[in-house]
N, C-alpha and C positions, 0 to 999 in steps of 0.2 A: 629312377633315380635309386639310389642304393647306400643305404648306409652298413658300410661294411663296423662290426665288433665281437665282440672274444662274451670269453663267461669269464676271465680277469679283467674283462675289460666294465667296473661298474658306476661310477660314480660317472666319467664325461660321459658316456655310451648311457645312460639316464638321462644327460639334457639336452644333447643332440637331439634323441628319441624326443623327450617334450616338445622344443622345437618345434622339430616337424608335424610332429600332433597341432603346436597352439598352429600353424599357421595351413590347419588344411591341411598337409600338403600326402600326396599316397606317394610313399615310398615300399623298397622292399628293404625286408632287413637280412642283409650276411655272415652268420658267425663263420666268422673265419676258428676250420678247426685241420683243415686235412692238408698236405702239404700244395696240392694242385688250391687252394683257396690264399696259401698266405702266398705263394708260385703266385698270382692274381693280383692280391694285390699291389703288391713288390713291385710286380709292372705298371698299374696304374697312378699309387703315392711315390715310387723312388726305392718306397721297405715296409714294412712292419708296424707300424701304424694305429695305432685306434683311438676311436674312434677314426673312420672315413668317410665323408663324402661323396658321392661320383654326383653328380646332375648336368644332365647333354653325355660331352666332347669338358667340361670341366671338373678338377674336381681339391678336394682340400684334406689335408691331415689333419688331426685332430681332433678336437673344435671349442670353438669358436665366436659367438654366438652375432656377432660382428660377418664375420665370415661365412656365416653361414647365412645369414639374411643374405648379403649381396651379396648371393645366388642363389639364388629363389630369388630376387628382386630380376637379379636379369636375363632370370629362366621364367617370366614372367606372372610370377606365382601370389598369388593376395597380402595383400601382411598381412592379414588373420584372418580370422574364424569374426564373424559376428556376435561376441562374446554381448551377456553385461556388464552395462558397467555397475557393479555395486560398490558403494562406498564403505571397507572394511575395515573402517581403519576404527580401531583400538584404545 
């Protein structure tokens, strides 16, 4: 699984990273910097849209938690890592 990001992609790329980390999913982050990397991403998703996620043969442009979770569910990843439920209502 590969998450495509760039230095200019701040909030959405962080959200994508956090979702993948929160589910305990092993992923590679690829910073798109060179013309070759831009061309690779354009071939994958059709344009330069960050973040983009590639899971197996499936890919998604941008960040939308529901779509990311759907791709991960379809690929058989667990819904979440074991987390302790702490009542954080203040």
